[in-house]
C-alpha positions in Angstrom: 116.8 89.5 15.0 115.3 92.5 13.8 116.2 91.9 10.1 114.8 88.6 10.5 110.8 89.4 11.8 110.9 91.9 8.8 111.5 89.2 5.7 108.5 87.7 7.6 106.4 90.5 7.9 105.8 89.8 11.2 108.2 93.2 12.8 104.2 94.7 14.1 104.8 91.5 16.3 107.2 92.0 18.1 109.4 94.5 19.8 113.1 93.6 19.9 116.1 96.4 22.2 120.1 95.5 21.9 121.6 96.4 25.6 124.2 95.9 27.6 125.2 94.4 30.6 128.0 96.9 31.6 129.2 100.0 31.1 132.4 99.5 29.0 130.6 100.8 26.1 128.9 103.5 27.6 130.6 106.8 28.6 129.4 110.2 30.4 126.1 108.9 30.1 126.4 108.5 26.2 126.0 104.9 24.9 128.1 104.2 22.1 127.1 104.0 18.2 127.4 100.5 16.6 131.4 99.5 16.5 132.7 100.3 12.5 134.6 96.9 12.1 130.5 95.7 12.5 128.3 97.6 11.2 130.5 96.9 8.1 129.4 93.0 8.7 126.1 93.9 8.8 125.8 95.8 5.6 127.2 92.8 4.5 124.6 91.0 5.0 122.0 93.8 3.6 121.3 95.5 7.0 121.8 99.2 8.0 122.3 99.9 5.2 120.0 102.4 3.7 116.5 100.5 2.3 117.4 97.6 5.2 118.0 100.7 8.1 116.6 97.9 11.3 117.3 101.3 13.1 121.6 100.7 13.2 123.0 103.9 12.1 120.8 105.9 15.2 121.3 102.7 18.2 123.4 103.8 20.4 124.8 101.0 24.0 121.8 101.2 26.4 122.4 99.7 30.0 120.0 97.0 30.4 117.7 97.9 33.3 116.3 95.9 36.2 112.6 97.0 34.5 114.0 95.3 31.0 112.9 91.4 33.0 108.8 92.7 32.5 108.9 94.0 30.1 111.0 91.1 27.2 109.4 87.1 27.1 113.3 86.1 26.0 116.6 88.2 27.1 119.6 87.0 25.3 122.8 86.4 26.9 125.8 86.2 24.6 127.6 85.1 26.7 128.0 83.0 30.2 129.1 87.0 31.6 127.2 88.2 30.7 123.8 85.8 31.7 125.9 85.8 35.3 125.7 89.6 35.6 121.5 89.2 33.6 120.9 87.0 36.9 122.4 89.4 39.5 120.6 92.7 37.8 116.9 90.1 38.3 118.0 88.6 41.3 117.5 85.0 39.2 115.7 84.2 36.7 112.1 83.2 37.9 110.1 83.5 34.7 112.9 81.5 33.2 113.4 84.1 31.0 117.7 85.1 30.3 119.2 82.6 28.4 122.4 82.1 26.7 122.2 82.8 22.9 123.3 79.8 21.6 121.5 77.6 23.2 118.7 78.2 20.3 121.6 76.8 17.9 121.7 73.8 19.6 125.0 74.7 20.8 127.1 75.1 23.7 129.6 78.6 24.6 129.6 81.4 24.2 129.5 83.0 21.5 132.5 84.3 20.2 133.8 87.3 20.8 135.8 89.7 17.7 136.5 92.3 20.5 139.0 89.7 21.7 138.9 87.0 18.6 138.6 89.7 15.8 137.2 87.5 13.4 133.0 89.2 12.8 132.6 86.3 10.0 131.9 83.5 13.6 130.8 86.3 15.1 127.6 86.6 12.9 127.4 83.2 12.5 127.2 82.4 15.9 124.2 85.5 16.4 122.8 84.2 12.8 122.2 81.0 14.3 121.3 82.0 17.7 118.0 84.3 15.8 117.3 82.0 13.4 116.9 79.0 16.2 114.9 81.9 18.9 112.6 82.9 16.1 112.3 79.8 14.5 110.9 78.2 18.8 108.8 81.1 18.7 106.9 80.2 15.9 106.6 76.8 17.2 105.5 78.0 20.6 102.3 77.2 20.8 100.9 80.7 22.8 103.2 82.8 20.4 102.2 81.0 17.0 98.5 81.5 17.9 98.9 84.6 18.5 101.3 85.6 15.9 99.0 83.7 13.5 96.3 86.1 14.8 97.8 88.5 13.1 96.6 86.4 9.7 93.9 89.3 8.4 96.5 92.0 9.3 98.1 91.5 5.8 101.9 89.7 7.1 101.4 87.0 3.9 100.4 87.0 0.5 97.6 84.0 -0.1 98.5 84.8 -4.2 102.1 83.5 -3.2 100.9 80.0 -3.0 99.5 77.9 -5.8 96.6 76.9 -6.2 97.2 73.4 -4.8 98.8 75.0 -1.7 96.9 75.4 1.3 97.6 78.3 3.0 100.5 77.6 5.4 100.0 80.7 7.3 103.7 81.3 9.4 106.1 79.8 7.2 108.7 78.2 9.7 111.6 77.1 8.2 111.5 79.9 5.3 112.8 82.7 6.3 116.0 83.9 5.7 119.3 81.8 6.1 122.6 84.7 7.0 
């Protein structure tokens, strides 16, 4: 998601974090780094490289907290167990912030878990499709689109990129890179 937002020059308008719903990757209070095969898959797609680090090397697992509910507009779980754990932690979802990742990919089901499948390609596809769908939904939401569109004078895009006959499109909904 950070990569999608960065490629649209909107990283100053988003706060994106990742957290765990259980302590499997947290030992003695210390979170594990990004799993090496997952890092390799990210690098295949130009993420976590020296020119597009996005915090991958410093990333450590952290546990989701109750305070996260007030901090974020969207809280995304990868699978049904995550959704159950999030709803339990937050005592429900009164503001409709909790979603399953594949809802944004117009598919049902859970993100393929490479811990069990060993298939990082399927996981990449699921996460990429879900993140692109979430980004598209944010851009299409009038409230968020207005906030992002009001960022016009911050240099989020360059009008010189468009031909003379083209009107300034503002935020481009379907022009962001696909995974």
